[in-house]
C-alpha positions as CSV (number, residue, x, y, z in Angstrom):
1,M,0.0,0.0,0.0
2,K,2.9,2.4,0.8
3,N,4.4,1.7,-2.6
4,L,1.2,2.4,-4.4
5,L,0.7,5.7,-2.5
6,A,4.3,6.7,-3.2
7,A,4.0,5.9,-6.9
8,L,0.7,7.8,-7.1
9,S,2.0,10.8,-5.4
10,F,5.1,10.7,-7.7
11,F,2.9,10.6,-10.7
12,V,0.7,13.5,-9.5
13,I,3.7,15.7,-8.6
14,F,5.6,15.1,-11.9
15,S,2.7,14.7,-14.3
16,G,2.8,18.4,-15.2
17,A,6.5,18.4,-15.8
18,A,6.3,17.0,-19.3
19,N,5.0,18.4,-22.5
20,A,3.6,15.9,-25.1
21,F,3.4,16.8,-28.8
22,Q,3.4,15.2,-32.3
23,L,5.8,15.9,-35.1
24,Q,4.9,15.3,-38.8
25,A,7.6,13.3,-40.6
26,Q,9.1,14.2,-44.0
27,C,8.9,10.9,-46.0
28,Q,10.5,9.7,-49.2
29,F,10.5,6.3,-50.8
30,N,11.2,4.2,-53.9
31,Q,9.8,0.8,-54.8
32,F,12.2,-1.0,-52.3
33,Q,12.5,1.2,-49.2
34,G,10.8,4.1,-47.5
35,E,12.4,6.6,-45.0
36,C,10.7,9.1,-42.8
37,T,12.6,11.9,-41.0
38,V,11.6,14.1,-38.0
39,T,13.5,17.1,-36.7
40,N,13.4,18.4,-33.1
41,L,12.9,22.2,-33.5
42,T,12.3,22.8,-29.8
43,F,14.9,24.0,-27.4
44,N,14.6,20.9,-25.2
45,V,15.6,17.3,-25.5
46,A,12.6,15.3,-26.8
47,S,12.0,11.6,-26.2
48,C,10.1,10.4,-29.3
49,Q,8.6,7.2,-30.8
50,L,8.8,7.4,-34.6
51,Q,6.2,5.5,-36.5
52,I,6.3,4.7,-40.2
53,Q,3.8,2.8,-42.4
54,G,4.4,1.6,-45.9
55,L,1.8,0.2,-48.4
56,T,2.6,-2.1,-51.3
57,R,0.7,-2.4,-54.6
58,S,-0.9,-5.7,-53.5
59,G,-2.3,-4.0,-50.3
60,A,0.2,-5.3,-47.8
61,Y,1.1,-2.9,-44.9
62,F,4.5,-2.7,-43.4
63,Y,5.1,-0.9,-40.1
64,G,8.3,0.3,-38.4
65,Y,8.9,1.9,-35.0
66,E,11.9,3.6,-33.6
67,N,12.4,5.1,-30.1
68,V,14.9,8.0,-30.0
69,N,16.0,10.9,-27.8
70,L,16.4,13.9,-30.0
71,F,18.5,16.9,-28.9
72,P,17.6,20.4,-30.2
73,G,18.1,20.4,-34.0
74,Q,18.8,16.7,-34.2
75,M,17.0,14.4,-36.7
76,G,15.5,11.0,-36.2
77,Y,14.9,8.4,-38.9
78,A,12.6,5.4,-39.4
79,Y,12.7,2.9,-42.3
80,V,10.4,0.4,-43.9
81,N,11.3,-2.1,-46.7
82,A,9.2,-4.0,-49.2
83,N,9.7,-7.8,-49.3
84,N,10.3,-7.8,-53.1
85,G,10.2,-4.4,-54.7
86,Y,10.2,-5.8,-58.2
87,I,7.0,-7.8,-57.9
88,D,5.2,-5.8,-55.1
89,P,6.7,-2.3,-54.8
90,L,5.9,0.3,-52.2
91,I,3.3,2.8,-53.4
92,S,2.8,4.9,-50.3
93,V,4.8,5.7,-47.1
94,S,3.7,7.9,-44.2
95,G,5.1,8.6,-40.7
96,F,4.9,10.7,-37.6
97,A,6.4,10.9,-34.1
98,N,4.9,11.1,-30.7
99,C,7.2,13.1,-28.4
100,V,7.6,14.1,-24.8
101,S,9.8,17.0,-23.7
102,P,10.4,18.3,-20.2
103,Q,9.3,21.8,-19.5
């Protein structure tokens, strides 16, 4: 019970000490590989989960995740690959990042 109370009080005290935000990724791709890039334009270190999604001509989805700590001005990358780009190429790639930064 003491541990639960201590954890709850820790959460309540420090829950306002973080700022959550999303970053839109800049994505580019060819028939074999897709790449999405996000840039931390804030003045704080941001802890981000980058997510990328690729779609092939046959309708198959490919997902990729990358957890990174981005310093101010630093870029993070996420990649997705087609199984066989000659037979079933990538036709769409999109991505974004969920980030948390201390205030």
